[in-house]
C-alpha positions in Angstrom: 12.0 10.1 4.5 9.9 7.6 6.4 8.8 4.5 4.5 5.7 2.3 5.0 5.5 -1.0 3.0 2.6 -3.3 3.0 2.7 -6.8 1.3 -0.7 -8.2 0.3 -1.9 -11.7 -0.6 -5.2 -11.4 -2.4 -8.1 -13.8 -2.2 -8.0 -13.9 -5.9 -4.7 -13.0 -7.6 -6.7 -12.1 -10.7 -7.6 -8.9 -8.8 -4.0 -7.7 -8.6 -4.3 -5.0 -11.4 -7.5 -3.7 -9.8 -5.9 -3.4 -6.4 -2.8 -1.7 -7.8 -5.0 0.8 -9.6 -6.9 1.6 -6.5 -3.8 2.0 -4.3 -2.0 4.2 -6.9 -5.1 6.4 -7.1 -4.0 7.9 -3.8 -1.1 9.6 -5.5 -1.9 13.4 -5.2 -5.1 12.8 -3.2 -3.6 12.2 0.2 -1.7 15.3 1.2 0.9 13.7 3.6 1.7 11.0 1.1 4.9 12.1 -0.7 5.2 9.1 -3.0 3.5 5.7 -3.6 4.4 2.7 -5.7 2.2 -0.3 -6.0 3.8 -3.3 -7.7 2.8 -6.9 -8.6 5.0 -9.9 -7.8 6.9 -11.3 -10.8 8.0 -14.6 -9.3 4.8 -16.2 -7.8 6.6 -18.6 -5.4 4.8 -20.3 -2.6 5.8 -17.6 -0.2 5.4 -14.6 -2.5 2.9 -11.8 -1.8 0.7 -10.9 -4.8 1.5 -7.2 -4.5 3.1 -4.5 -2.4 2.7 -0.8 -1.8 5.6 1.4 -0.9 4.6 4.7 0.7 7.0 7.5 1.6 6.3 10.3 4.1 8.3 13.3 5.5 7.7 12.3 9.1 6.8 9.1 10.9 3.7 10.8 12.4 2.4 11.3 8.9 1.6 7.5 8.7 -1.1 8.1 11.4 -2.5 11.0 9.4 -2.5 8.9 6.2 -4.3 6.0 8.0 -7.1 8.4 8.9 -7.3 10.3 5.7 -10.8 10.1 4.1 -9.5 9.1 0.6 -7.3 6.4 2.1 -10.3 5.1 4.1 -12.3 4.9 0.8 -9.5 2.8 -0.7 -9.3 0.6 2.3 -13.1 0.0 2.0 -12.7 -0.9 -1.7 -9.6 -3.1 -1.4 -10.6 -4.8 1.9 -12.8 -7.4 0.3 -10.0 -8.3 -2.1 -7.3 -8.9 0.6 -6.6 -12.3 2.1 -3.7 -11.3 4.3 -1.2 -8.5 4.7 2.1 -7.7 6.5 3.7 -4.3 6.9 7.0 -2.7 7.9 7.7 1.0 8.7 11.2 2.5 8.8 13.4 5.6 8.5 15.4 5.7 5.3 19.1 6.0 5.9 20.6 9.0 4.2 
């Protein structure tokens, strides 16, 4: 499996649950997306992100397909105004 993780800091951390709901709504709606988790930070340190998404794909090329998927684009449009900053990492899972 290929994993795509994004860490988000939100403009207003009060929007965390809303953002998680939007991200998790992609489950079953984006064909190349094999699994998605969206989770809030429990620690809230100075260098914590507010939330992360963990997406899993069969192939690395599927991330590009995911990025262009119409439903994913809708979610980006809805979450974009909530996001202050983000970081990502993509990698092959070791089996």
